[in-house]
ROSEDO-506877 format. One record per residue: residue number from 1; residue in three letters; y, z, x of N, C-alpha, C, CB in turn. Coordinates in pm, whole numbers. Last residue first. Glycine has a CB too. Example, Ala and Ser with C-alpha at 12.3 -4.5 7.8 and 13.67 -1.06 7.14 Angstrom:
! residues 2
- 2/SER/-225/708/1285/-106/714/1367/3/787/1290/-60/572/1408 .
- 1/ALA/-569/780/1319/-450/780/1230/-330/780/1320/-447/905/1131 .
END
This chain:
! residues 209
- 209/UNK/-3057/1021/2359/-3107/908/2439/-3189/957/2561/-2990/820/2487 .
- 208/UNK/-2965/1246/2239/-3068/1170/2166/-3127/1058/2251/-3010/1111/2038 .
- 207/UNK/-2766/1348/2387/-2886/1431/2373/-3000/1354/2310/-2857/1554/2291 .
- 206/UNK/-2573/1155/2349/-2635/1170/2483/-2764/1252/2474/-2536/1239/2581 .
- 205/UNK/-2506/1204/2081/-2565/1075/2119/-2637/1087/2253/-2455/966/2126 .
- 204/UNK/-2394/1456/2099/-2515/1438/2019/-2585/1307/2056/-2481/1440/1868 .
- 203/UNK/-2165/1393/2254/-2267/1487/2305/-2398/1470/2230/-2217/1632/2293 .
- 202/UNK/-2032/1224/2079/-2074/1174/2211/-2185/1263/2266/-1954/1170/2309 .
- 201/UNK/-1983/1403/1871/-2073/1289/1847/-2119/1228/1979/-2001/1181/1762 .
- 200/UNK/-1813/1587/2001/-1936/1632/1937/-2033/1517/1916/-1906/1699/1804 .
- 199/UNK/-1592/1439/2084/-1681/1499/2185/-1814/1538/2125/-1615/1620/2250 .
- 198/UNK/-1537/1132/1904/-1529/1278/1918/-1628/1328/2022/-1554/1346/1782 .
- 197/UNK/-1371/836/2014/-1492/904/1965/-1483/1054/1993/-1618/843/2031 .
- 196/UNK/-1155/702/2123/-1136/777/2000/-1259/846/1945/-1085/688/1897 .
- 195/UNK/-1158/593/2365/-1171/498/2254/-1164/569/2119/-1301/420/2265 .
- 194/UNK/-1165/813/2524/-1039/740/2519/-1039/639/2404/-1012/668/2652 .
- 193/UNK/-1434/870/2493/-1336/964/2438/-1200/896/2425/-1324/1090/2527 .
- 192/UNK/-1535/654/2635/-1567/667/2492/-1470/764/2424/-1712/716/2474 .
- 191/UNK/-1447/709/2889/-1396/589/2823/-1423/594/2672/-1461/462/2884 .
- 190/UNK/-1599/935/2941/-1453/946/2939/-1391/827/2867/-1399/956/3083 .
- 189/UNK/-1853/825/2941/-1818/924/2838/-1667/941/2828/-1884/1060/2869 .
- 188/UNK/-1825/667/3170/-1855/605/3040/-1816/701/2927/-2006/568/3030 .
- 187/UNK/-1791/844/3380/-1678/760/3340/-1701/695/3204/-1653/654/3446 .
- 186/UNK/-2037/954/3432/-1938/1034/3359/-1823/948/3308/-1883/1144/3449 .
- 185/UNK/-2341/830/3415/-2209/785/3459/-2103/857/3374/-2195/628/3447 .
- 184/UNK/-2582/882/3312/-2531/981/3407/-2393/943/3460/-2628/996/3523 .
- 183/UNK/-2647/663/3164/-2610/785/3091/-2556/894/3182/-2729/838/3016 .
- 182/UNK/-2520/357/3240/-2599/466/3298/-2555/595/3231/-2582/473/3456 .
- 181/UNK/-2529/57/3040/-2465/177/3095/-2567/277/3149/-2380/244/2989 .
- 180/UNK/-2546/-206/2957/-2635/-159/3064/-2584/-28/3125/-2649/-266/3173 .
- 179/UNK/-2351/-244/2759/-2491/-272/2729/-2589/-219/2833/-2511/-419/2715 .
- 178/UNK/-2082/-146/2672/-2157/-95/2787/-2307/-119/2768/-2130/57/2808 .
- 177/UNK/-2000/-291/2443/-1909/-275/2557/-1981/-231/2685/-1800/-174/2523 .
- 176/UNK/-2204/-308/2252/-2113/-420/2270/-2030/-414/2396/-2023/-430/2155 .
- 175/UNK/-2338/-68/2266/-2416/-192/2281/-2325/-310/2309/-2499/-218/2154 .
- 174/UNK/-2125/104/2216/-2190/108/2347/-2268/-20/2372/-2283/230/2359 .
- 173/UNK/-2077/37/1947/-1973/15/2048/-2034/13/2188/-1866/124/2039 .
- 172/UNK/-2311/119/1818/-2273/-22/1816/-2172/-55/1926/-2215/-59/1679 .
- 171/UNK/-2294/393/1869/-2411/318/1915/-2378/169/1922/-2532/342/1821 .
- 170/UNK/-2056/453/1734/-2067/475/1878/-2182/393/1936/-2088/624/1908 .
- 169/UNK/-2133/398/1472/-2024/323/1532/-2029/334/1684/-1889/372/1480 .
- 168/UNK/-2329/592/1439/-2366/451/1430/-2259/362/1494/-2387/410/1284 .
- 167/UNK/-2164/818/1461/-2277/800/1554/-2318/653/1556/-2399/890/1513 .
- 166/UNK/-1999/788/1244/-1941/780/1378/-2050/758/1482/-1861/907/1410 .
- 165/UNK/-2182/827/1038/-2116/697/1052/-2057/681/1191/-2007/681/946 .
- 164/UNK/-2251/1097/1085/-2352/992/1086/-2291/855/1107/-2430/994/957 .
- 163/UNK/-2009/1238/1062/-2082/1239/1189/-2185/1126/1197/-2153/1373/1208 .
- 162/UNK/-1770/1022/895/-1851/1143/902/-1938/1132/1027/-1939/1163/772 .
- 161/UNK/-1520/845/880/-1611/867/993/-1676/1005/987/-1536/852/1124 .
- 160/UNK/-1361/861/655/-1460/752/664/-1564/778/773/-1390/620/691 .
- 159/UNK/-1195/1076/705/-1284/1081/589/-1396/977/601/-1205/1057/461 .
- 158/UNK/-1057/985/930/-1136/1108/939/-1237/1118/824/-1044/1231/938 .
- 157/UNK/-928/766/819/-1027/745/925/-1117/867/939/-958/715/1059 .
- 156/UNK/-756/893/638/-856/799/588/-966/777/692/-790/664/552 .
- 155/UNK/-597/1040/816/-678/1110/717/-789/1020/664/-591/1160/602 .
- 154/UNK/-473/834/956/-559/929/1028/-650/1005/931/-473/1029/1107 .
- 153/UNK/-330/705/751/-429/632/829/-527/728/899/-360/543/933 .
- 152/UNK/-156/905/665/-256/853/571/-367/781/647/-190/756/469 .
- 151/UNK/0/940/897/-75/1051/839/-185/1005/747/18/1142/765 .
- 150/UNK/109/673/937/22/739/1034/-63/850/973/104/794/1147 .
- 149/UNK/99/433/669/162/545/739/62/622/825/229/640/639 .
- 148/UNK/10/101/718/-36/227/661/32/340/738/-193/239/667 .
- 147/UNK/70/-151/822/175/-75/753/125/47/678/247/-165/656 .
- 146/UNK/-117/-255/984/-113/-306/847/-21/-222/759/-254/-309/787 .
- 145/UNK/-108/-110/1211/-54/-244/1217/-45/-310/1081/-136/-329/1308 .
- 144/UNK/-251/110/1128/-108/125/1153/-39/-12/1156/-83/200/1287 .
- 143/UNK/-505/-11/1119/-444/44/998/-293/57/1014/-507/181/963 .
- 142/UNK/-539/-72/1390/-536/-179/1292/-474/-133/1161/-676/-233/1267 .
- 141/UNK/-546/182/1506/-440/89/1541/-426/-24/1441/-465/33/1679 .
- 140/UNK/-785/277/1393/-658/342/1363/-541/248/1392/-643/471/1444 .
- 139/UNK/-966/101/1511/-955/108/1365/-823/170/1324/-1073/189/1307 .
- 138/UNK/-930/159/1780/-895/25/1731/-880/26/1579/-1002/-78/1774 .
- 137/UNK/-1022/425/1786/-886/394/1829/-841/258/1776/-876/396/1982 .
- 136/UNK/-1294/405/1698/-1193/476/1619/-1050/440/1657/-1212/623/1633 .
- 135/UNK/-1405/63/1748/-1403/204/1787/-1294/273/1705/-1377/220/1941 .
- 134/UNK/-1583/-238/1784/-1507/-149/1697/-1516/-6/1748/-1557/-157/1552 .
- 133/UNK/-1717/-441/1913/-1632/-353/1993/-1542/-264/1906/-1547/-435/2087 .
- 132/UNK/-1987/-473/1703/-1924/-521/1825/-1845/-416/1899/-1834/-635/1794 .
- 131/UNK/-2093/-473/1448/-1989/-377/1482/-1914/-413/1607/-2049/-241/1499 .
- 130/UNK/-2289/-613/1326/-2174/-688/1376/-2059/-594/1411/-2128/-790/1272 .
- 129/UNK/-2506/-515/1185/-2525/-547/1326/-2410/-623/1387/-2648/-626/1342 .
- 128/UNK/-2459/-427/939/-2501/-567/947/-2520/-611/1092/-2398/-656/879 .
- 127/UNK/-2365/-175/984/-2498/-188/927/-2551/-330/934/-2498/-142/784 .
- 126/UNK/-2110/-252/1075/-2202/-181/1165/-2345/-200/1116/-2167/-30/1174 .
- 125/UNK/-1971/-357/867/-2019/-451/969/-2118/-384/1064/-1901/-506/1049 .
- 124/UNK/-1875/-149/728/-1993/-215/672/-2054/-311/774/-1957/-290/543 .
- 123/UNK/-1639/-91/849/-1756/-11/888/-1885/-69/832/-1740/133/842 .
- 122/UNK/-1470/-272/715/-1494/-284/859/-1621/-210/901/-1375/-230/937 .
- 121/UNK/-1475/-184/450/-1515/-322/481/-1547/-339/629/-1405/-419/440 .
- 120/UNK/-1380/78/482/-1514/55/427/-1563/-86/462/-1514/74/274 .
- 119/UNK/-1121/31/567/-1217/93/659/-1360/69/612/-1190/244/671 .
- 118/UNK/-1016/-78/329/-1016/-156/453/-1118/-101/552/-875/-157/517 .
- 117/UNK/-1046/132/150/-1119/7/126/-1126/-78/253/-1052/-73/14 .
- 116/UNK/-875/327/267/-1017/354/244/-1098/227/227/-1033/441/122 .
- 115/UNK/-625/196/268/-687/238/394/-836/261/377/-620/366/446 .
- 114/UNK/-583/158/-11/-587/43/81/-662/82/209/-444/-6/116 .
- 113/UNK/-575/423/-99/-683/335/-145/-697/214/-52/-658/288/-290 .
- 112/UNK/-343/509/34/-470/578/55/-587/488/17/-476/709/-26 .
- 111/UNK/-147/346/-70/-179/335/72/-313/400/102/-69/399/157 .
- 110/UNK/-150/183/-366/-186/311/-305/-222/288/-159/-303/379/-382 .
- 109/UNK/-45/47/-674/-48/38/-528/-73/177/-472/85/-22/-472 .
- 108/UNK/-111/152/-921/-137/10/-896/-133/-20/-747/-36/-78/-971 .
- 107/UNK/-46/403/-1004/-167/388/-923/-203/244/-893/-281/453/-993 .
- 106/UNK/190/455/-1126/83/401/-1211/-50/388/-1136/124/265/-1266 .
- 105/UNK/339/527/-907/312/628/-1010/198/583/-1102/439/656/-1092 .
- 104/UNK/353/277/-781/279/386/-718/244/494/-820/360/448/-602 .
- 103/UNK/519/142/-956/381/96/-941/294/199/-871/378/-36/-864 .
- 102/UNK/758/291/-915/696/284/-1047/548/244/-1036/771/184/-1137 .
- 101/UNK/809/236/-646/794/375/-691/718/379/-824/933/443/-706 .
- 100/UNK/842/-39/-663/724/14/-594/702/160/-626/739/-4/-442 .
- 99/UNK/1087/-53/-798/968/-111/-858/841/-55/-794/971/-263/-844 .
- 98/UNK/1257/71/-612/1239/131/-746/1113/78/-812/1361/102/-834 .
- 97/UNK/1233/-108/-393/1195/32/-380/1169/97/-515/1302/109/-306 .
- 96/UNK/1337/-347/-501/1197/-341/-457/1149/-196/-449/1182/-409/-320 .
- 95/UNK/1602/-275/-545/1518/-314/-658/1370/-301/-621/1550/-459/-702 .
- 94/UNK/1670/-232/-276/1682/-123/-372/1597/-152/-496/1831/-102/-413 .
- 93/UNK/1634/-482/-155/1547/-371/-115/1554/-253/-212/1585/-324/24 .
- 92/UNK/1622/-781/-347/1702/-668/-299/1612/-548/-269/1810/-631/-402 .
- 91/UNK/1428/-1052/-245/1447/-947/-344/1519/-828/-280/1310/-902/-403 .
- 90/UNK/1356/-1257/-77/1496/-1248/-117/1524/-1141/-221/1541/-1378/-168 .
- 89/UNK/1111/-1253/26/1129/-1343/-88/1273/-1338/-140/1032/-1307/-200 .
- 88/UNK/1133/-1049/200/1131/-1185/258/1143/-1291/149/1003/-1208/339 .
- 87/UNK/1109/-840/22/1240/-864/83/1246/-1003/146/1271/-758/188 .
- 86/UNK/836/-859/-35/934/-878/-141/1071/-910/-83/942/-753/-230 .
- 85/UNK/726/-801/214/701/-932/153/802/-961/43/559/-939/98 .
- 84/UNK/810/-535/248/854/-639/341/836/-778/283/778/-627/471 .
- 83/UNK/671/-414/39/818/-412/39/873/-521/132/871/-272/83 .
- 82/UNK/409/-448/129/453/-514/6/605/-521/-1/397/-442/-117 .
- 81/UNK/409/-281/351/381/-423/367/430/-503/247/232/-445/387 .
- 80/UNK/459/-35/227/554/-89/324/534/-238/344/541/-16/457 .
- 79/UNK/229/-10/55/366/-7/3/464/-74/99/410/138/-24 .
- 78/UNK/-36/-248/99/29/-121/131/171/-125/77/28/-94/285 .
- 77/UNK/-263/-406/-136/-143/-405/-53/-103/-262/-16/-27/-476/-125 .
- 76/UNK/-535/-620/-217/-481/-484/-208/-366/-483/-107/-593/-382/-166 .
- 75/UNK/-456/-950/-342/-524/-859/-249/-459/-722/-255/-521/-914/-105 .
- 74/UNK/-357/-1080/-567/-430/-1158/-465/-512/-1067/-374/-331/-1240/-381 .
- 73/UNK/-223/-895/-714/-333/-966/-780/-417/-1045/-680/-278/-1060/-888 .
- 72/UNK/-15/-825/-549/-127/-731/-563/-248/-799/-627/-84/-609/-647 .
- 71/UNK/154/-1042/-596/95/-1023/-463/-26/-930/-469/199/-966/-367 .
- 70/UNK/222/-999/-861/162/-1128/-824/93/-1117/-687/269/-1239/-821 .
- 69/UNK/344/-751/-844/216/-762/-915/145/-894/-881/237/-751/-1066 .
- 68/UNK/582/-821/-715/486/-732/-650/349/-745/-713/533/-586/-657 .
- 67/UNK/706/-974/-911/672/-1036/-783/568/-953/-708/799/-1054/-696 .
- 66/UNK/742/-779/-1108/657/-895/-1135/615/-966/-1007/731/-993/-1226 .
- 65/UNK/916/-603/-972/784/-558/-1017/690/-677/-1040/796/-476/-1146 .
- 64/UNK/1143/-759/-941/1070/-712/-822/929/-669/-859/1146/-596/-755 .
- 63/UNK/1216/-785/-1209/1180/-905/-1132/1101/-867/-1007/1307/-984/-1093 .
- 62/UNK/1274/-516/-1258/1164/-580/-1331/1120/-708/-1261/1207/-611/-1476 .
- 61/UNK/1494/-477/-1096/1371/-401/-1070/1252/-467/-1137/1386/-256/-1118 .
- 60/UNK/1677/-643/-1226/1638/-670/-1087/1509/-600/-1050/1749/-628/-993 .
- 59/UNK/1698/-510/-1470/1644/-645/-1468/1599/-684/-1327/1748/-746/-1519 .
- 58/UNK/1819/-274/-1388/1685/-269/-1449/1619/-405/-1447/1694/-216/-1593 .
- 57/UNK/2068/-380/-1300/1978/-310/-1207/1835/-310/-1262/2027/-166/-1183 .
- 56/UNK/2167/-478/-1541/2146/-571/-1428/2049/-509/-1327/2282/-605/-1359 .
- 55/UNK/2192/-246/-1688/2102/-350/-1735/2066/-446/-1621/2166/-428/-1851 .
- 54/UNK/2388/-125/-1531/2257/-60/-1544/2153/-159/-1594/2266/60/-1640 .
- 53/UNK/2598/-298/-1574/2541/-293/-1440/2404/-224/-1442/2635/-220/-1345 .
- 52/UNK/2655/-230/-1834/2604/-365/-1808/2540/-370/-1670/2717/-470/-1820 .
- 51/UNK/2760/20/-1785/2634/11/-1860/2571/-127/-1843/2657/41/-2010 .
- 50/UNK/2994/-52/-1655/2895/32/-1586/2760/22/-1654/2942/177/-1582 .
- 49/UNK/3128/-192/-1851/3088/-262/-1729/2981/-183/-1653/3211/-285/-1639 .
- 48/UNK/2991/-97/-2176/3091/-90/-2068/3040/-168/-1947/3121/58/-2030 .
- 47/UNK/2932/-225/-2495/2878/-204/-2361/2991/-200/-2258/2776/-314/-2325 .
- 46/UNK/2871/-153/-2836/2969/-180/-2731/2911/-140/-2596/3101/-102/-2759 .
- 45/UNK/2627/-311/-3041/2672/-193/-2968/2769/-234/-2857/2551/-116/-2908 .
- 44/UNK/2518/-533/-3157/2659/-507/-3185/2712/-386/-3112/2679/-489/-3330 .
- 43/UNK/2199/-401/-3210/2281/-520/-3196/2424/-488/-3238/2223/-638/-3281 .
- 42/UNK/2052/-138/-3047/2135/-172/-3162/2220/-295/-3133/2225/-52/-3202 .
- 41/UNK/1921/-70/-2816/1840/-84/-2937/1919/-132/-3058/1775/47/-2970 .
- 40/UNK/2085/-22/-2610/1998/-139/-2596/1917/-163/-2722/1905/-122/-2478 .
- 39/UNK/2235/189/-2692/2306/81/-2623/2216/-39/-2599/2360/132/-2491 .
- 38/UNK/2075/384/-2791/2138/296/-2890/2214/181/-2825/2232/376/-2978 .
- 37/UNK/1992/535/-2570/1903/432/-2624/1970/338/-2723/1786/497/-2690 .
- 36/UNK/2199/604/-2294/2185/616/-2439/2100/504/-2498/2324/615/-2505 .
- 35/UNK/2055/726/-1998/2113/607/-2061/2092/613/-2212/2050/477/-2003 .
- 34/UNK/1954/922/-1838/2048/964/-1943/2112/845/-2016/2157/1051/-1884 .
- 33/UNK/1795/786/-1651/1733/879/-1746/1824/916/-1864/1690/1004/-1675 .
- 32/UNK/1879/437/-1619/1904/577/-1583/1845/670/-1691/2057/603/-1567 .
- 31/UNK/1602/204/-1646/1735/248/-1683/1756/393/-1639/1759/233/-1835 .
- 30/UNK/1338/150/-1600/1429/132/-1487/1575/167/-1522/1422/-10/-1438 .
- 29/UNK/1209/176/-1838/1179/277/-1736/1276/268/-1619/1034/263/-1686 .
- 28/UNK/1259/-47/-1985/1349/66/-2004/1325/177/-1902/1333/122/-2143 .
- 27/UNK/1251/-350/-1813/1175/-238/-1868/1267/-118/-1877/1048/-206/-1781 .
- 26/UNK/1422/-659/-1902/1398/-540/-1821/1303/-444/-1891/1530/-469/-1789 .
- 25/UNK/1626/-932/-1895/1492/-887/-1934/1458/-769/-1844/1384/-1002/-1923 .
- 24/UNK/1949/-1031/-1998/1868/-945/-1914/1731/-919/-1976/1941/-813/-1888 .
- 23/UNK/2225/-1235/-1980/2095/-1219/-2045/2004/-1142/-1951/2033/-1358/-2083 .
- 22/UNK/2573/-1287/-2044/2466/-1229/-1962/2339/-1213/-2045/2510/-1092/-1904 .
- 21/UNK/2777/-1363/-2212/2680/-1465/-2174/2566/-1413/-2088/2749/-1575/-2103 .
- 20/UNK/2928/-1162/-2302/2985/-1238/-2190/2889/-1347/-2141/3021/-1144/-2073 .
- 19/UNK/2776/-1034/-2492/2880/-1125/-2539/2946/-1204/-2426/2984/-1049/-2614 .
- 18/UNK/2429/-1033/-2388/2561/-972/-2405/2665/-1080/-2439/2602/-896/-2276 .
- 17/UNK/2090/-993/-2478/2200/-1083/-2448/2331/-1013/-2475/2189/-1212/-2529 .
- 16/UNK/1783/-862/-2362/1912/-839/-2426/2013/-945/-2382/1964/-699/-2392 .
- 15/UNK/1457/-767/-2398/1540/-880/-2354/1671/-871/-2433/1468/-1020/-2377 .
- 14/UNK/1229/-514/-2285/1338/-557/-2372/1409/-678/-2310/1439/-441/-2396 .
- 13/UNK/953/-307/-2290/1006/-432/-2235/1107/-493/-2333/892/-532/-2205 .
- 12/UNK/866/-81/-2432/926/-63/-2299/992/-188/-2244/821/-17/-2203 .
- 11/UNK/749/-138/-2674/841/-24/-2669/911/-9/-2535/766/102/-2700 .
- 10/UNK/769/-497/-2653/698/-374/-2690/798/-261/-2676/568/-350/-2601 .
- 9/UNK/962/-691/-2660/822/-733/-2658/730/-617/-2695/784/-787/-2520 .
- 8/UNK/1252/-717/-2833/1166/-617/-2770/1021/-663/-2778/1183/-478/-2837 .
- 7/UNK/1557/-856/-2814/1419/-892/-2839/1332/-794/-2763/1389/-1040/-2798 .
- 6/UNK/1885/-897/-2925/1785/-802/-2877/1647/-856/-2912/1807/-659/-2939 .
- 5/UNK/2223/-995/-2880/2085/-1028/-2917/1990/-928/-2854/2048/-1173/-2871 .
- 4/UNK/2464/-883/-2821/2463/-986/-2925/2322/-1029/-2965/2541/-1106/-2879 .
- 3/UNK/2640/-606/-2731/2504/-657/-2738/2500/-758/-2852/2399/-540/-2760 .
- 2/UNK/2972/-670/-2597/2879/-621/-2697/2739/-677/-2675/2929/-657/-2837 .
- 1/UNK/3276/-574/-2441/3150/-645/-2432/3051/-583/-2531/3093/-642/-2287 .
END
């Protein structure tokens, strides 16, 4: 088997035709690290079945990358959520994983960024008077439900909820859930702790009312 046609859009994106009729478009980043460059850069180069499979793999990864980018263009995505969407489109999980690794290295997808932006949008509702029944436990649960890994979700929530923001969230939550609460009712404080509010912020809130 030989390379019969080569078209390079740039230094990384290549379209190759083989003598068996196969045609592959791929990024060279998806080829094995030790793959000889003359096998894709020289017309007429001899190709083994194993090397043709490397082209096939790289082409599959490139298709997965393009599908992922189309989804990212619509909205910020988590890695796990994006992988699931790609697989539901019929994309091989191995191709999807390699493409997502590449996009993560480029910073195009980031679970940390997704979590931070999502929390920012939710906490903005507090200032608009629409915090309602939001609490740390529900925010964490929502992040986990959106395929954010637990460690990243907890770190993002901790970063987003400085003492001032948590105080405002607590105030909004009490107004929405316990509008006529009795500050001497110990059960209310216990329920607030169960909702994920910190003891320090609960104590500061009680001292202020």
